[in-house]
C-alpha positions in Angstrom: 74.5 98.6 -39.2 77.0 97.4 -36.5 77.7 93.7 -36.5 78.6 91.5 -33.5 81.9 90.5 -35.0 82.9 93.9 -36.3 81.8 96.5 -33.8 82.4 100.2 -34.0 84.2 101.9 -31.2 82.4 104.5 -29.0 83.3 107.2 -31.4 81.9 105.4 -34.4 85.2 104.2 -35.9 84.8 100.9 -37.6 86.9 97.9 -36.7 90.4 98.3 -38.0 92.4 95.1 -38.8 96.1 94.7 -39.4 96.4 92.6 -42.5 98.4 89.4 -42.8 101.3 90.0 -45.1 103.9 87.4 -46.2 107.4 88.6 -45.8 107.6 91.9 -44.1 104.4 91.4 -42.1 106.0 88.9 -39.8 106.0 88.6 -36.0 108.7 91.3 -35.7 106.5 93.7 -37.6 103.3 92.8 -35.8 105.1 93.3 -32.4 106.4 96.7 -33.6 102.9 97.7 -34.8 101.4 96.7 -31.5 103.9 99.1 -29.7 102.3 101.9 -31.8 98.8 100.6 -31.5 95.5 101.8 -33.1 94.3 98.6 -34.6 91.6 96.4 -33.1 92.9 93.0 -34.2 95.5 91.4 -36.4 95.8 88.3 -38.6 98.9 86.2 -38.7 100.6 85.6 -42.0 99.3 82.4 -43.5 100.2 79.0 -42.3 100.5 76.6 -45.2 98.7 73.3 -44.9 100.1 71.1 -47.7 98.9 67.6 -48.4 100.4 65.1 -46.0 101.1 67.9 -43.6 101.9 67.2 -39.9 99.4 69.6 -38.4 100.7 69.7 -34.8 104.2 70.5 -36.0 103.1 73.3 -38.4 100.9 74.8 -35.7 103.8 75.6 -33.4 104.4 78.9 -35.4 101.2 80.3 -34.0 100.9 82.0 -30.6 97.5 83.4 -29.6 99.1 85.6 -26.9 101.7 87.2 -29.3 100.1 90.6 -29.3 98.0 90.4 -26.1 95.6 92.1 -25.4 95.1 92.6 -29.2 93.5 89.5 -30.7 95.5 87.6 -33.3 93.6 85.5 -35.7 95.2 82.4 -37.3 95.1 82.3 -41.1 95.4 78.9 -42.8 95.9 78.1 -46.5 95.5 74.8 -48.2 93.1 72.6 -50.3 92.9 69.3 -48.4 89.5 69.3 -46.6 90.5 67.0 -43.8 93.8 68.7 -43.1 92.3 72.2 -43.2 89.7 71.1 -40.7 92.3 69.5 -38.5 94.5 72.5 -38.6 91.6 74.8 -37.7 90.9 72.7 -34.7 94.5 72.7 -33.6 94.5 76.5 -33.9 91.4 76.7 -31.8 93.1 74.5 -29.2 96.0 76.8 -29.2 93.8 79.7 -28.3 93.1 81.3 -31.7 90.1 83.7 -31.4 89.3 83.3 -35.1 90.3 81.2 -38.1 90.7 83.0 -41.4 90.9 81.1 -44.7 93.3 82.4 -47.3 91.8 82.5 -50.8 93.9 85.3 -52.0 97.6 84.5 -52.1 98.7 85.0 -55.7 102.1 83.2 -55.5 102.6 80.7 -58.3 104.2 78.3 -55.8 101.0 78.4 -53.8 98.4 78.4 -56.6 100.3 75.6 -58.4 99.4 73.4 -55.5 95.7 74.3 -55.6 95.7 76.7 -52.6 95.4 80.4 -52.1 93.7 82.3 -54.9 93.5 79.1 -57.1 90.4 78.2 -55.0 88.6 81.1 -56.9 88.7 78.9 -60.0 86.1 76.6 -58.5 83.4 78.2 -56.3 82.0 74.8 -55.4 85.4 73.6 -54.1 85.9 76.9 -52.3 82.6 76.2 -50.5 83.8 72.7 -49.6 87.1 73.9 -48.1 85.4 76.7 -46.1 82.6 74.4 -45.0 85.1 71.8 -43.7 86.8 74.5 -41.6 83.5 75.9 -40.3 82.4 72.4 -39.2 85.6 71.7 -37.4 85.6 74.5 -34.9 83.4 76.4 -32.5 85.2 79.8 -32.9 84.4 82.2 -35.8 85.7 81.4 -39.2 86.2 84.1 -41.8 87.6 84.2 -45.3 89.9 86.6 -47.3 89.7 86.5 -51.0 90.6 88.3 -54.2 88.1 89.3 -56.9 89.0 86.4 -59.1 91.8 84.3 -60.6 92.4 85.4 -64.2 89.3 87.7 -64.3 86.2 88.4 -62.3 83.8 86.1 -64.2 83.2 84.0 -61.1 83.2 86.9 -58.6 79.5 86.6 -57.6 79.7 82.8 -57.4 82.7 82.9 -55.1 81.1 85.4 -52.8 78.0 83.3 -52.5 80.0 80.1 -52.0 81.9 81.7 -49.2 78.8 83.1 -47.6 76.9 79.8 -47.8 79.7 77.9 -46.1 78.8 79.5 -42.8 81.7 82.0 -42.4 81.0 85.0 -40.1 82.4 87.6 -42.5 84.5 88.1 -45.6 87.4 90.3 -46.4 87.8 91.3 -50.1 91.0 92.5 -51.7 89.6 93.6 -55.1 92.4 92.5 -57.4 92.6 89.2 -59.3 95.4 86.7 -58.9 96.8 87.8 -62.3 96.8 91.5 -61.2 99.1 90.7 -58.3 99.6 94.0 -56.5 100.0 96.2 -59.6 96.8 97.8 -60.9 94.7 100.0 -58.5 92.3 98.0 -56.3 88.8 98.1 -57.7 86.8 99.5 -54.8 83.7 99.3 -57.0 83.9 95.6 -56.5 83.8 96.0 -52.7 80.6 98.1 -53.2 79.2 95.4 -55.4 80.1 92.7 -52.9 78.5 94.7 -50.1 75.2 94.9 -52.1 75.2 91.1 -52.6 76.3 89.7 -49.2 74.2 89.3 -46.1 77.2 88.8 -43.9 79.6 91.6 -43.0 82.3 92.7 -45.4 85.8 94.0 -44.7 87.4 96.2 -47.4 91.1 95.9 -48.2 93.4 97.5 -50.7 95.1 100.8 -51.4 94.3 102.4 -48.0 97.4 104.6 -47.5 95.9 107.6 -45.8 93.1 108.6 -43.5 91.3 110.1 -46.5 91.6 106.8 -48.4 90.1 105.0 -45.4 87.1 107.4 -45.2 86.6 107.3 -49.0 86.5 103.5 -49.0 83.9 103.5 -46.2 81.9 106.1 -48.0 81.9 104.7 -51.5 81.6 101.0 -50.6 79.6 101.0 -47.4 81.9 98.1 -46.1 81.6 97.3 -42.5 85.3 97.4 -41.5 88.8 98.0 -42.9 91.9 95.8 -43.2 95.1 97.7 -43.8 98.4 96.2 -44.9 100.9 98.1 -47.0 99.6 101.5 -45.7 100.6 100.6 -42.2 104.1 99.7 -43.2 104.6 103.1 -45.0 102.9 104.9 -42.0 102.9 102.9 -38.8 100.7 105.6 -37.2 97.9 105.2 -39.8 95.5 103.3 -37.5 95.9 105.8 -34.7 95.3 108.7 -37.2 92.0 107.1 -38.3 91.0 106.6 -34.7 91.8 110.2 -33.9 89.7 111.4 -36.8 86.6 109.7 -35.4 87.4 110.9 -31.9 87.7 114.4 -33.3 91.0 115.0 -31.7 94.2 116.2 -33.3 96.9 113.6 -33.8 100.6 114.3 -33.7 103.1 111.5 -34.2 106.1 111.6 -31.9 109.6 110.8 -32.9 110.0 108.7 -29.7 107.1 106.5 -30.8 108.8 105.8 -34.1 112.1 105.0 -32.5 110.3 102.6 -30.2 108.7 101.0 -33.2 112.1 100.2 -34.7 113.5 99.1 -31.3 110.7 96.6 -30.8 111.1 95.4 -34.4 114.7 94.7 -33.8 114.1 93.1 -30.4 111.5 90.8 -31.8 113.8 89.6 -34.6 115.0 86.1 -33.9 118.5 85.9 -32.3 119.4 83.0 -34.6 119.2 85.2 -37.7 122.6 86.3 -39.1 123.5 90.0 -39.0 123.2 90.1 -42.7 119.6 88.8 -42.6 118.7 91.3 -39.9 120.1 94.1 -42.0 118.1 92.9 -45.0 114.9 92.7 -42.9 115.5 96.3 -41.9 116.0 97.3 -45.5 112.8 95.6 -46.5 110.9 97.6 -43.8 112.7 100.8 -44.8 111.8 100.3 -48.4 108.2 101.0 -47.4 108.8 103.6 -44.6 110.8 105.8 -47.1 107.8 106.2 -49.3 106.1 108.3 -46.6 106.8 111.6 -48.3 108.6 113.0 -51.4 111.7 114.0 -49.4 112.1 110.5 -47.9 111.5 108.9 -51.3 114.4 110.8 -52.7 116.7 109.2 -50.0 115.2 105.7 -50.3 117.8 104.4 -52.8 120.6 105.7 -50.6 119.4 103.8 -47.6 118.7 100.6 -49.5 122.3 100.6 -50.9 124.1 101.1 -47.6 126.7 98.4 -47.1 126.5 98.0 -43.4 126.8 94.5 -42.1 125.8 95.4 -38.6 122.0 96.1 -38.0 122.7 98.6 -35.2 125.0 100.7 -37.5 122.5 100.5 -40.3 119.6 101.5 -38.0 121.6 104.5 -36.6 122.2 105.9 -40.1 118.7 105.2 -41.4 117.1 106.8 -38.3 119.3 109.9 -38.8 117.8 110.4 -42.3 114.3 109.6 -41.1 114.5 112.2 -38.3 115.6 114.9 -40.6 112.8 114.3 -43.2 110.0 112.8 -41.1 
């Protein structure tokens, strides 16, 4: 079944979404990924809405045209009903095509303040938060959640609470808060969620290759895919999935990868120090160098380079990448 909010493309490829990721998945990375393409929409890394927040000030970090023409949804995270609704409305006024509610962040700093995955402790309160956001805006509201907090004992209750709030679809990352990012994602829980929900479901977690994407779709019957870490390791992953459905061969070009890094560098804020820029590049390279066994063997060498100039670091890292890509 094709849903209005998650349409398949003319070749039958499901909607592909670039995941929100704290840290490496920032504006620089999103811009770099947009230069490569292949995904249908993206979600901005979460905007915290703490108690006593000044919503209009916090909202300035969001720009709806950042990836134009690729839609960029705004993700908000908090536990104050009024402020979450107020922030959602501010995002709508700034042009957000969709509001996504974060019920998955496992950070202790976040959960200690009653936000992120801590909402999974109380399905009734999760419902209230989501409902407050839904009532505040006229654009679609969605929700991204984990399978539970300490365990999955409230899994079904959280799914139903989210659905009953009026959200348009749900994205499931099938690990608990306690799991963090360690154990394998439980795709069986995505299949279970699909059997329970009447709204569309987006599957997320451990999609690192085209085969992984196809296997998740086959075994879970989810309606769309959200990919995070896999797209950092392989920026061409979305295009490879699209090419599979189009039944055309896909060959990545070195020039496209070079442009990816050039855009990443250009989108890095000028006010950042050279050292911070190098560290951002190392963070990105820590994923890229997992693309194959040969690159993995060189990963530690790249990460321990002592360059203080990002251009010099980039030159040496790209030389290694080109040799082993």
